[in-house]
N, C-alpha and C positions, 0 to 999 in steps of 0.2 A: 561176273564175268571174267574170266580169265585174262589178265592183262597181256598185251602184246610184249614178247622178249624175243631179243636177237638170241636164239637157243642154240645154233651150232655153226662152225665153219666146216665143210665138207671138202675132203681132200681125196683126189683120184689117185689110185696107183695100182701096179701089178704085185708089189711087193708089199704086203701087211707089215713084214718084220720090222722094215725101216719105221714106219709110223709107231708101233709099238715101242721100239727103243728110245724114239725121240720123246713122243708124247707121255709116254708111259713110264718107261725105265728112268728117264732124265727128268723130265719134268713133273713127274708126279701124277700123272692122270689116271683115275681109278675108273674100273669098267662100270656102265652103266645099264646098258643093254644093246642088242642088235640081232641080226638073224638074216635070212635068205629073202632077197625079193626077186621078181622075175628078173633075170639077167643080170643080178649082181648081189654082192654080199656087202653089208654094212655092219659097223660096230662104232660106240661111242664111248669117250671117256671124259669125265669131268675132273675139274681142278677146283681149288680152294674158294676160288670165286672166280665169275664171269662166264662166258659160253662154254659150250663144251667143243671137242674136236670129234670129227667123224670121218672115217677112213672108209671108202667104198673102193671095190675090186670088182672087174668083170667075171661072170660064171660061164658065159657061155651061150648061145642061142640068139635068136632073133632079138630079145629085149634088151641085150647087152649092147646093141649097137650104138645107142647115144653115147655110153661110156667108151665104147671102143675107138669111136671117131674122137672124141675129146683127148683121148691119151696118144692115139695116132697124130693127131694135128698138133697137140701140145707138149706131149710128154707128162709125167705127172706134174700135179700142181693143185691148186684151190680151185675147186670146181663149183660151188655155191655157197650161197649164206641161206641158212634157214631161219624165218621167223614164224613162231609158233602165235597165234591171233586167237582171240576167243570168238570173233564172228567173223568168219571168213567171207561171208557175203557183204558184210559192211566194208570189210577191208578191202574188196575188190571193187566196191563202189567208189571208194577213195581213190583207189589207184586208177580206175578208169576217168575219173575227173581230173586226173593229171596230163590226160591224153596218152595214156600207157594201155596197151590191150593185153592183159595177162594172156598164158597160152597153157595149152595141156590142163584147162580146169576140168576136175574130177570131184563131185560133190555127192555122189551117190551112197558112199560107202561112211556110215555114221562115225566108225572110229576114227578115221582119218579123211579128211577132205583135203585137196589140195591143188595149187596151182601155180605157175611159173611166170617168171618175168625174163625174157631174152636178155642175154648179156649186155645187148645195146642199151635196152632198157634199165637195167641195173648199174650203170656206169663201169662197164667192164667185168662183171660177173654175172652168172645166172642167180636169182633169188628165188627161193622156195618159199612159199607162203602156205602154211597149214594150219587147220583147226583137229585138234586130238580130243577124242572122247574116250574116259575110262583109264585105267592104267596102263601103263607101256609094258610091253611083253617081258617076262621074267627068264632070261636065258642065260646060261654060264658063260663065264668069260671064256675065251679063246686061250688054248694051250699056250699060245705063241705070245700071250701078252707078258707073263712074266709077273715078277714082283715090281711095284710102284716105287721110284724113287722118293726123295723128299719132296714134300706138297710144295707146288708153286700156284700163283694166281695168274689165271690169263686175264691180264690187264688191259689190253689195247689191241684195237684190228687198224692197221694203216689202208686207208683206202685213197687213190687217187683219181681225180674226177676233172674233166674239163667247165663244168658249170655247177659252181658248188650251190649258187641259188636253186636249181633244179634239183639238185641231190639232195639239201637240205628238205625241200618240199616233199620228196620221196619219203625219205626215213624219217621226218618228223610228223608230217600230217597224214601219209598214208600208212605206216609202218611203227609208229608209236613212240618214236625217239624223243627224248627230252635234251632239247639243245642248252648245254651248259656253259660253253665257250663260241666265241667267233670272233676273227680278227683278220688282219693283213699282216703279211711280214713281206720282207723284201724279195722272198721267193715265191710268193703268192698268198691265195687265202686259205684260212684253215678254220674249222668249225669241227667241234666235238660232241657228240650225242650219247647219252646214256639211256640204258633200260633197267628193269626193277631187279633182274638177275643180277647185275654188275657188269653186265656187257657194256664196253664202251667202244665207240667208232672213232676215229679222227679221219675225217675226209679234208685233202688238200688239192688245191689245183696244182696242174703240172705246168711249172715255169719252164720257158724255152730253155733255160741253161743248166736244167737239172735232167734232160733227158740222156740217157746213153745211147750209145751206137745203134741198138736193138730196137730204140724206141720206148724202152721202159724207163719211166720216171723216178729218180730218186726220191724227189718230193720232200716239202717242206717237213721236218721233224724226222725224219728217216736219219739215225745215228746221233739224235739227240741224247744229251746228259753227258755226265764225264766219261771218260773212255774207261777208265776204272769199273764204272758201275751199269755200264751199258756196251752190251756188244751185239752187233748186227750178223747173222750167221747166214751163210747159203746167198750164193748169188743167183738170183731166178734166170732161167733160161729164156730165150726168145719165145714169147707165147705161152710160158709155162703156168703164169698166174694170173693173166689178165690185168686188172688193175688193182689187183689186191698188194698192200705193201708188206712189211714186217709185223708178223705177230707177236706182240711182247708179253713176256711172261717174266715175274719177279718173285723172288725167294729170298726172305730176309732172313731165316733161321741159320741156314747154312750156305754160304756164299758159292757161287758158281767157280768151279776150278779151273784152271787153263785146260785139263783134260776134259770138263765138262764142256767147254766153249769149242775144243777140236771135236768133239763127238758132235756136239749140236750142228757144227757147220758141215761135216760131213753128211749126217741123216737129213738135213735139211735140204742141202745139194741134191741128194737122190730123190727127195720127195717134191722137188721144186717149188719150195717154199723159202720163205725168210721168216728166221725168228730173231727176236731181240729180247738177250737175257739182262736183268737187272738184279743185282743181289742188294 
C-alpha cells in the first residue's frame, strides 16, 4: 500500500508567469505534470527534495466558481495542501474519528478519488486528500515555464494553528505524519512532522504578541536562523494565504544572491505567499 505523503502545496493565481519565475526560474522546480480540469488549469513542479508546488488558475465557466471566489476574496495565495494516501476510505474513517466531516467526497473514479476538509478543519487552509491509481498524465511543460534555475530543496512548510494538540492529531493520526519534535518556546508551542517524500511541516501556535495588525501571526520560527543564511521574502496580504507561513527553500551549491532575494520578494508578493531562502 502507498504510504501517505504531503504531496504538494497548491497556489491559486491569475498570472502563472509569476509562479513559473519564482518556483521554476529561481528555485529550480522542474516540470512534473499538469493539464486542464473543469474550470481550472493546474501544473506542478518538483524540487530536489520535499513536496511539489502546484499552480492553479481559473479557466472560466461555472466549474471555476470555487477558485474565482477564492481569488476575489483573498487574492492569490496558498489554496490547499494535498495529501496522497494509499487507502482513502481508511483515511476518511480516521478523519471522521476526530470529529471532522470531509466534504466533496468523490470515490467513483478509480484513477483519482478525492475528498476535502474545509479550511476551518484544516487549521486555516483547505486540505485535499486523494488516492491515485495508475501513472500520472504525461503532458508537455507549458511554454511559459522556461529553464529551471539551480536546484533547491523544498525543506519546510510553516503553518500557524490555535490548537497544536488537535493539529497534531489531524496531521499525525489521520494524515500519516511522523512527529519528529515538539516543544514550547516563549512565543508558543511548536511541533514538526515529516513524511516519506521529505516533506516537513512545522506547526506553531499563534502567540498574542506575534499577530500583525491584519491578524496574521508571524509565528514562532518565522525568520529563524542567521540573517545571512535565511531571508523571508514577501509579506502576505490580509487573507491571502490563511494560516500558512513561509515556505522554506534551501540551496547549498550556489548561494542566493541579493538579486535573487529581491526577485523572490517581488514574485512572492505577487503570488500572496512567503518564501524563506537559505543558502
